[in-house]
N, C-alpha and C positions, 0 to 999 in steps of 0.2 A: 502493497500498498503505498501511494506516494505521501510525503510529509504534508505538513499542515500549510505552507507556502504551495507547496503545487496542487493542496486540494482547494485552497481559495481561488487559487488561477482558475482553477476548472469551473468552479460556481460561478466565477465572471463573466467565462464565456459560456456557460449557459444561458446567464441572465440577459447576457447580450442578444441570443438567439431566440430569447422568450422576449425581449424587445422587438425585435425585426418581425416577430411570429403577430405580437399582438396589434404593431404598425400595419402589417399587412392587412390584418381581418379589420381593422379600423376603415383601411380603404378600399375593403370590399364589400363592407356595410355602407359605406357613404355611396359608393357607387353604384348598386344594384338592390338596396333595400329602400322601402318608400319613405314619405316623412314619418311618419312612426319609428321605423328602426332607427333614422337618422337620427332623430332628436333623442332617443334613448343610448344611443354609443356616444356620449360626450363624455362619460369616465376613463374612455381608452385614449383619449386626448394625453390625460396626465401618465398613465401607465410606464411608457418608454423613457419620460425623464426620471421618474421615481428610480426605472431600471437602472439607470444610467448612474445617477446619483451610489446605487447599491454598488453597481460595477466597479467606481473608482474605491468606494470604501474598501471593497475586498481586495483589489489589488494595492493600495495603500498597506492593508494591514499585512497583508503577502509580503511587501515588501520590507516592512518594518522587521516580521517575523524571521525572514532570511538575512536581514542584516546582523539581525542578536545572534542567529546561530552561528554565523559567519566570526562570531569574536573568537581569539585566540584563549585556551583558557588560562583563568588566570587575570585574565584583561578586566578594568575597571568594570563594576557591574553600573554606575549609572548610566540609564538609556540616552542622555542628550550627549554623550561622547564621554570625556573624561572629567573626571572630579578635578576641582580646583586646586588641590592638594596636590596632585600628580601630575599636572600642566608644566610644561616646561617653560623657560622664562627665556 
């Protein structure tokens, strides 16, 4: 099984595919449905944007986790870089 960063990237890819599917469904409804169908498909307008925000969060988290995993053993455990007491001057 892939580690957490790879799993999150896979989820991000799936979310992108879902966003594309939702957009296609919305376009189909707008093109084929009658007025009643078009009026009720308004919620689908917001879904791709919400999924894009999810994709961005998933990829950012995957990147953070990969960076943490790549730290050498014994490295400073402070997440923002190095602790001020260990910084070189």
